[in-house]
C-alpha positions, 0 to 999 in steps of 0.5 A: 248325753243325758243319764237318761237318755235312751242313747246313753241307758242302751249303751251304757246295758251294751257296755256292760256287757261287753264287759261280763263278756271280756269276764266270760272268755277271761274265767274262760281262757284262764282254765279255772273251774269256776268263779264259785267254786269251792271257798277254801280254793281262791279263783285268783290263780293265775292273771287272767283269773283275775281278770275276771275278776275285775270284768264282773267288777267292771260291769257291777259297776257301771249297774249300779251306777246306771241304776242310781242315775235313772232312779226309779222304786227299783232302784240297784239291787247290787246292795241288796240290804240295801234295797231290803232297809229301803223297802222296811221303811217305806211308809206303805209297807204295811198298807193293804192296797198296791203301792208302788214303793214296796210292791217294786222293791218285794218285784226287785228283791224276789228277782234277785233271789229267784237270778241268784238260785236260777245262776248258781244251779247254770254255773253247776250245770255249764260252769261260770264261763257259759253261766257268764256268756248266758249274762252277756246275750242278757245284757244285749237284750236289755241293752236293745230293749231301750229302745222300746222304752218311750221317751218322756213327751216334750211340753211345747 
């Protein structure tokens, strides 16, 4: 199974969804108010809340590896600084016409900020467990959507 096959992408994204679901369940069972409550109050006051952070780290780490393996212009937005630096050094940065290398990075950065804003709003309304539950559902839908991506044609 190669790093660009549909099966690998579906399986990896499904595993990310399982890690996110595990994070949602552990923060819900821990009794902690939120993952991102207040900077002055540490989250890891008990084993379950610390386990939530571990599951989130596993999910994001797998996402980062998969993003690098696919090697598209969208890259991984786990580290915003990397994507920002790649955008600033893009040779097509000042061109007026369509430039996929630049435009895809701008889209990735914009959607990252939009997603962060939406996530923070959801945490305020439904809490961390609910927000992570929504994230689990989205990751599961993404895992299913990999099936719809057409494969490369093989030369006979």
